[in-house]
N, C-alpha and C positions, 0 to 999 in steps of 0.2 A: 253625639259620641266629639269627644275632643282629642284633637293631637297633643300627643307627649313630646311632638319635636322641639325643638328652641326656634323662635323669630330668629336668626340672623342680625337684620338692624329692624331697630323700632324707633321710629318718632315719637315724643310723649314731652309731657310737661315735667319740672323739675322745679326746685327753690323758686319759691315766689312766681309759678306760673313761668319761668324761663324757659326755652324751647330749649329743649334737649336731643341727643341719638344716644341709644341703648345699643351696644355691639355684644350681641354673643357666639361664643362657640359651642359647637355639638357637646365638648366632653366639660361643660362647666363654666368654664372661663367668660370675663367679659369685660366691657369696657363702658365710660359715658363720654362723651364731649358735648359741652356745651356751643349754643349758637352764640352765644355774648363770650368774643377772645379766641373762637375756634378752641375750646380750654377743655381739653382730658383732665375728669374729675376722680375716676375711678379707674382700678383699672385691679382686677379680682383673678387669683388665678383658679384653677380647677375644684379646690376644697374651701370656696368662697372667702379666703381670705385677701384683705384689702391691702396692697403692694404700692399706694400712693398716699402722700401725706396732705391731707388739707387743715387747713388752721379751720379752730372752733370757733375762731373770728370772721371766719368768710363773710362778705355780706351779702353774696348775691343781686347785687344793685348797680344795674347798668346805670353811668359808665362806669365804675367802681369795678378796678379787676379785680378777679378770684384771688386768692391767697392760698397759694398749692396747690398741686395737682400739677400739668405741666403749661405756664404759663407761654406762650409765643412770643417772644421779645423781636420786633421788627417795627421799624428800619434803623433801632440805635438798640444795642445791648450795653447795662450798665449807662451814667450818667455823664460819658465823654464827648458826648456832643450837644449841640442845642435843644434837642429835647427833651419831652420827659423822661424822669428813671426809664430803662427796658423801652419806649417807644409806645407807639399807639394801637398797635394791630391784638391787643390782650382786650382792648379796654371797645372794640367797636363790635356790632354786630355783622356777624357772617351768614351767608346764604348756602344752601346746599345747592353746588355745581351740579344741574343738570345734564351738561353735556361736556366734559371733561375732556382734553384730549389722550387720545393711548399714554398709557403706563407702558415702561420697559420693563413689563415682567410679565411671567409663563405663568404667575401663580392662579389660583382656584378657587381662591380665599371667597367666601360669599359675606363676612362680615366683615367690613368695610362704609366709610362712607367719603363722599369728597366736598368739601369745601371750597368758598372763594371768598376772597374779598377783593372788592376795585375801590380806589380811588374817590375820596368822597370829597365834597368845597373846604368840610371841615379842617379834615390830611391835608388840602393844599394851602392851608395859612400856614401851618406850620413846616411845612416839607413840600416845598415845590417842585413836585416831580409825578409822573402819573404811572399806577403800577396795574397789575393784575398779580394776587398773590394766590395760589392752589395749593390747597392742602389733601393729601390723601391720609384718612384714621386706619391702619387693618388692625384686627385681629387675627392672629395666623389659627393654626390648626393645632397646634403645641399650646396655645392660650399667648406667644408670643406679641408684643404690641410694636408696632412700624408705625414711624409718622415720617411722611414724604412728604416736601414740600419746594415748589417750585414759582419763582417768582419772574413774572415776564416787566419787561421795560416799555410802557404805552405811550412813551413822551411823543407828541406829536411831529416833534421837532429831530427824532432821534438822539435827545440829547443826552450823554448818558450819566447812569447816577452810580454814586454807592451806598454801601450800606452795611449796618453789623446787624447778627442775628445771631438768637441759641434758643434751642428747648430749654426749659428753664426747670429741671425736674426735681421734684421734691420727693424721693422715698421714704417711706416708712418702714423704720427702723426699730428695733427694741431699744437698749438701755447703749446711746450712743461712743461708750467707751467698749463696747463689745464690737464694735463695729470696723475695718479695714477696707481700704481701695487700694488695689494691685493694677500694674501697670502702667506706674506715672515715675515708677522709679526713674533716676539721674535725670530728668524733664526738668526743664525751664519753666518757671513762674514767678509772676506779677502778685506779691501778697497785698492785696485791700488792707490790710488791717496794719499794714506801713506804706503809707503812700506811693503803694504800686511799685515800689523797691524788687526789683531783681533777683531770685535767685536760683540755685537748680536745688531740686532733692535729693537728697540723701538717702533719707530710711529706703530698707526693704521695702516699705509700703506704707502707708499713710493710715494712723493713728490719729485717732481726737481724743485729747486730755484736758482740751481749753478750745476755745473759738478757735476757727480756722473758715479763710476767707482767700482764696487763692484762684489764678486764672492759668493754668496751665498751657503751653506753647509750643505746637507742633507736637501735636500725641499721638499714640497708636490710633491702629481702628477699633482696637478692643480695650475694654476696661473691667473691671470686675471689683464689686460691693460687695465683700464677704461680713456677714451678721453672725456671728458664732452663737449668740444667744437662740435666733428662731432657727439657726441652720438654714439659713436660706445663703444664695447668691443671686445679686443679679449681674447679668453679663451684656454689657453696655456694645451695640456693632454698630458705626458711623460710618458715612464714608460725605465727603464735601465741607466735613465741619472740624478745622485742625484743630482748634483749640479745647480746652475740658474746664470748666469750674466745677471747683470742689469746694464746698463748704458745708459748716454742720454745727451746732451746740446744742447745748445741753436745754432742752425744753420742759414746763413745767408737768406734772403729773408724771404716768407710765412712758408716753407716747415722747420717743426722740423724732427729730427729722434731719436725713441727711440732703445735700444739695446736691445736683451732678448735671 
């Protein structure tokens, strides 16, 4: 006799034999996380519909970062500092965290995985600070996906460091012209297509008629992405991440991509 119960956490091999973790929720939703980059590459709802965009050109060949999904940008987002664009965490092999400290949650979710990245000699050559980065990826009972990051300064001399960080999420959408983003009205933003010049959002929602690449400052905790063609709404809730990136463009073929 075989049990029909879904295994909430499965460790297996993905593309090119890379290790990944598959999270499954009893109603049918799922998520996949590669240890390379602690990179979420798939998030499906209980109908089996893919909610994330991963490029068909994604190589899955370390140390090259995976294109699409949810890259972890640390200790630098964009190319404003001295490091490679978006930092090095997305290029590193993370480990399963066997002894994570307690999380401030009372959730009884079984579909989660704890990952950890520690300073390597390679990191120290380009960023002279010691750290521990812990990430918990949780698939909730309703199919909600939650990423929780905790970064600890482990410098032996106690010297502080600064960093920038982002979950650089790529959502799978239909025709980008049918997508609108709500919750960023009247917010100031830096326009990456105009040398980071600062503007204030004027529209009642963000729509995409041409390429968009903006960093919105001091954004609300809740932002919504509405895909009218697929009759689907993504609701983003965040804590401790004040800014939001909004970018999108027409993509070849039938699939569009939205980046938030």
